[in-house]
N, C-alpha and C positions, 0 to 999 in steps of 0.2 A: 441557565446563566453562563457555562462555560461556552458552549456553541454559540452565544450571542459574542461573546468576546473574539471567538475565532472569524465569525463573520465581520464584525466592526475591523478586524486586523485587512483582512481582504479588500473591504470597502475604502478604507482609510489609504492604501496604495494606489486606489483608482485603478483598479483590477489590471494594472501595466505591467505589477512584479510578478512574481512565482511564490506562491506558496507551499511551502513543506508544511507536513505535520507526521510528526514521530507517536507511535501509538502501541502499548503493550497489549493486544488485543482477547488476550487471557483466552485463546481458544477459539475458532469460528467453524467449527466442522459443523457442527448445529446449525440447519439452514436459517431457522428463526435468529438467533444470534448473528448470523454471517449478515444475513440480509439488514437487520440493525444498523451493523457496524458501516456497513456498506452505502447507506441509504445517510449515514450521519457523516461520513466523510463527504459524499455527493453534494450535501446540503452546506457543508461550510468549504466546499469549492474549493477542495486542495488539490493543488496541483501536482504534487509529489509526494509520495505516502510511502512511510518507513514503518511497516508494522512488524513488530517481535512476539513470539508465542502464538504464532499460527495456528499451531499443532495438526494441521494437513501433511497428510501424504501425498508422495509423488504424485500418485493415480487421480489425485483430488484437486491439485492444482489450479485448474482450468476453473473451479467454483469460484474463483476470485476475477475473473476474466468477463466483465460486465460491458454492457454498451459504451459508457463513458469513459472505460479506462482503455487505454490504447495500447501501452505496451505493458508487461508484468513480468517480474523476475523473483524467482522461490527458491529458496534451500530449504529441503525438510530433510526429517528424519525417518527410520523405518518405521517408528510407532507413532502414537497420535499424542507426540508430545514435541516440543521445540519447534522450530521452524521461524523463516524470518522471509518478509517478502518486500519488494518494492514496487510500486503500481506508480504509473505516469497517467495521469486524467489526456484527454484528446483535447491536442490545441497545443501547449508547449512542446516546442520543434527539440526531441531529443535524439540525439545522433549516439546509438551505441556502437561502442568499439569493442568491449570483450568484458567478462565478468568471470569472476571466483567462487567456486562456492564449496561450500563448508560440509563434508558428508555427513555430519552429525545435525546439520541443521542450526548451527548456532550462528553464522554469517553470511551473507552475500555481500561482495563487493561488485558494482556495476562501475563501470570505467565508459565515459561518453563525454558529450558536450551538448549543452542546452543555448 
């Protein structure tokens, strides 16, 4: 039911707008959970995704980079806790200027133009 509402939102804009999605994913270290989360985000056609509580270590960030994601920014912690990510779907042109990350994996600020 929730997925349908998000899809309707995208369709009602005539696909001309940019769809933002914010989601506390509650950990995506496990491949099955990560696959389900990424499949859902792809299905709802989110253009810019703000994910909280990714629980990915720095050496595992690449696991969020899938074919339909163009740019990815992640702030992680030393343990499998915390972590935030901002993902950009291929399509919307995002011009990255800079970013600020928290060494504690609590936030990331990405500066640029859409």
